C-alpha positions in Angstrom: 121.6 54.7 12.8 125.3 53.8 13.1 126.1 55.1 9.5 124.5 58.3 10.0 126.1 58.8 13.6 129.7 58.2 12.0 129.0 60.8 9.1 127.8 63.3 11.8 131.4 62.8 13.7 133.3 62.8 10.4 131.5 65.9 9.1 130.9 68.2 12.2 133.5 67.3 14.6 136.9 66.1 12.4 135.8 68.5 9.4 134.2 71.4 11.5 135.2 71.6 15.0 138.9 70.6 14.4 139.6 73.3 12.2 138.1 75.7 14.1 140.0 75.0 17.2 143.2 75.0 15.2 142.4 77.5 12.7 145.9 78.6 12.1 146.7 75.3 10.7 143.7 75.7 8.4 143.9 78.8 7.1 144.0 77.6 3.6 140.1 76.8 3.9 139.5 80.4 3.6 140.4 80.0 0.0 138.7 76.7 -0.5 135.0 78.1 -1.4 133.0 74.8 -0.5 131.6 75.7 3.1 128.1 75.8 1.9 128.4 72.5 0.1 129.9 71.0 3.5 127.0 72.7 5.4 124.3 70.7 3.1 125.9 67.4 3.7 126.5 68.2 7.6 122.8 69.2 8.2 121.8 66.4 6.0 123.4 63.6 7.9 122.6 65.3 11.1 118.9 65.4 10.1 119.4 61.6 9.3 120.7 60.9 12.8 118.0 62.6 14.4 115.2 60.9 12.2 116.5 57.3 12.5 116.0 57.7 16.0 112.4 58.9 15.7 111.8 55.7 13.1 113.6 53.6 15.7 110.9 54.5 18.2 108.0 54.3 15.7 109.3 50.6 15.0 109.6 49.7 18.5 105.8 51.2 18.9 104.4 49.1 16.2 106.2 46.0 17.2 105.0 46.1 20.7 101.4 48.2 20.4 100.2 46.9 16.8 100.3 43.4 16.7 98.1 43.5 13.4 100.5 46.1 11.7 103.5 44.5 12.8 103.5 41.6 10.1 103.4 44.3 7.3 105.5 47.1 8.8 108.4 45.3 10.4 110.2 44.1 7.4 113.4 44.3 5.8 111.7 46.0 2.6 109.7 48.5 4.9 113.1 49.1 6.5 114.6 50.1 3.5 111.8 52.3 1.9 111.9 54.2 5.6 115.6 54.8 5.5 115.4 55.9 1.7 112.8 58.1 2.4 114.4 59.8 5.4 117.6 60.3 3.4 116.1 62.0 0.3 113.6 64.3 2.6 116.6 65.2 4.9 118.9 66.2 1.6 116.0 68.3 0.3 115.4 70.0 3.6 118.6 70.9 4.0 119.5 72.5 0.3 118.5 76.4 1.4 121.9 76.2 3.5 123.7 76.2 0.0 122.3 79.5 -0.8 121.5 81.0 2.9 125.5 80.5 3.7 128.4 81.3 1.5 131.3 78.9 0.4 133.8 80.7 2.5 134.6 79.2 5.6 134.1 81.6 8.8 136.5 79.1 11.2 134.5 80.5 14.1 132.3 78.2 16.6 129.1 79.4 15.9 125.9 77.5 14.7 127.0 78.9 11.6 130.4 78.0 10.5 130.4 79.6 7.4 130.6 83.2 6.2 127.2 85.0 5.4 126.1 88.0 4.5 124.8 90.9 6.4 121.4 90.4 4.4 121.2 87.1 5.9 122.0 88.3 9.6 119.1 90.6 9.5 116.7 88.6 6.9 113.4 87.6 8.9 112.6 85.4 5.9 116.2 83.6 6.4 115.4 83.7 10.2 112.1 81.9 9.6 113.8 79.3 7.9 116.2 78.8 10.4 113.7 78.7 13.0 111.5 76.3 10.9 114.5 74.3 10.5 115.4 73.8 14.1 111.6 73.2 15.0 111.8 70.2 12.4 115.1 68.8 14.0 115.0 68.4 16.5 111.9 70.1 18.0 109.4 67.7 16.0 111.1 64.6 16.9 111.3 65.4 20.4 107.2 65.5 20.5 106.7 62.3 18.5 109.2 60.6 20.7 107.5 61.5 23.7 103.9 60.7 22.4 105.0 57.4 21.1 106.9 56.6 24.4 104.0 57.5 26.3 101.8 55.3 24.3 104.1 52.5 24.4 104.6 52.7 27.9 100.6 52.5 28.7 100.1 49.6 26.2 102.8 47.6 28.2 101.5 48.2 31.6 97.8 47.3 30.4 98.9 44.2 28.7 101.2 43.2 31.7 98.5 43.8 33.9 95.9 41.5 31.7 98.3 38.7 30.9 99.5 38.4 34.6 95.7 38.2 35.6 95.0 35.5 32.8 98.2 33.4 33.7 97.5 33.6 37.5 93.9 32.5 36.6 94.9 29.6 34.5 97.8 28.2 36.5 96.7 29.2 40.1 100.3 31.2 40.7 102.2 33.5 38.6 105.2 31.9 36.8 108.2 33.1 34.9 106.9 35.0 31.6 109.5 35.1 29.1 107.3 37.2 26.8 106.6 40.1 29.4 110.1 40.0 30.2 111.2 40.3 26.3 108.8 42.8 26.3 110.4 45.1 29.2 113.8 45.0 28.0 112.6 46.3 24.5 110.7 49.5 26.3 113.7 49.9 28.7 115.9 50.1 25.4 113.4 52.4 23.8 113.3 55.0 27.1 116.9 54.8 27.3 117.6 55.7 23.4 115.0 58.2 23.2 115.5 59.8 26.9 119.2 60.3 25.9 118.4 61.7 22.7 116.3 64.5 24.1 118.5 65.2 27.1 121.6 65.8 24.8 119.8 67.6 22.2 118.0 69.8 24.1 120.7 72.5 25.3 122.0 73.0 21.6 118.4 73.4 20.0 117.5 75.9 22.8 120.7 78.0 22.3 120.5 77.8 18.5 116.9 79.5 18.7 118.1 82.1 20.9 121.1 83.1 19.0 118.9 83.5 15.9 116.6 85.5 17.9 119.4 87.4 19.2 120.7 88.4 15.8 117.1 89.6 14.6 117.0 92.0 17.8 115.0 90.1 20.3 117.7 90.7 23.3 115.4 89.8 26.3 117.7 87.1 28.1 121.3 86.8 27.7 122.7 83.2 27.6 126.5 82.7 28.3 128.7 81.3 25.4 129.7 78.2 27.0 126.2 76.7 27.1 126.8 76.8 23.4 130.1 75.1 23.8 128.4 72.5 26.1 125.4 72.4 23.7 127.9 71.3 20.9 129.6 68.4 23.2 126.4 66.9 24.0 124.9 66.9 20.7 128.0 65.0 19.1 128.0 62.8 22.4 124.4 61.8 21.3 125.6 60.5 17.9 127.7 57.8 19.7 125.7 56.6 22.4 122.7 55.6 21.0 124.2 53.2 18.6 126.5 52.3 21.3 123.3 51.7 23.7 121.3 49.8 21.0 124.1 47.4 20.3 125.7 46.6 23.6 122.0 45.7 24.8 121.4 43.5 22.3 121.9 39.7 23.6 123.3 38.3 19.9 125.8 41.0 19.8 127.1 40.5 23.1 127.6 36.8 22.0 129.5 37.8 19.0 131.6 40.5 21.0 132.4 37.4 23.5 133.4 35.2 20.6 135.7 38.3 19.1 137.4 38.7 22.5 138.0 34.9 23.0 139.2 34.0 19.5 142.8 35.0 19.8 143.3 32.8 23.3 141.2 30.0 21.4 144.4 28.0 19.7 146.4 28.4 22.9 143.9 26.9 25.0 143.9 23.9 22.2 147.2 23.8 22.3 147.5 23.4 26.1 144.2 20.8 26.0 
């Protein structure tokens, strides 16, 4: 997740949006025909960032709700296979951008940042392909995340009630249960990451679909341009917050961070002692 999010920041914010903002200083890009390759890489790592969030949700669902499958699925080998599969499929899915876009940079703040031919603007075939692209990323992940979260929350609530009753019956009173506290922390982390992902992505997805429909002639509703700008900001923000939330909420990470912050002062304390 962190690697994919970092690559999105590099390819999208640094290599795409900064040249658009300072287009006069980056006019030389008009003579470098690599925009379609840039697009393939950008949309590939964006897909990876999105689907790694989905696989994280699936991983938490299996760990919490599927105890029999947990020992087989929740392993380093499975994680490597899943990460590799998602990366390859994301690359294959976004190859079409190479043929849809040209190598010429547009340097305009639009869903397409590469120049396109007039045929692509009005083509219903390309419009359908792009529409499906927006459905698969991030439309389908929205559905998967919401469904798995609902099932996970339901499982947590049911198992919590059963476990509380059993412990109360066996001991006569409800004592502190570390297992259930751990599960509650896991579900809070899961809901925060997935909820953060959905809220920060939904505006850009909606605007991209509307913009494509507008170019094809379906102009029933007009959306202000600032919604697109806000959508870009929120989408890029989602690539920063998920990894930060995941790491900061981990006890081991916080302990290591404390050790790093204390390290420069350790020799001074020892010297004083």
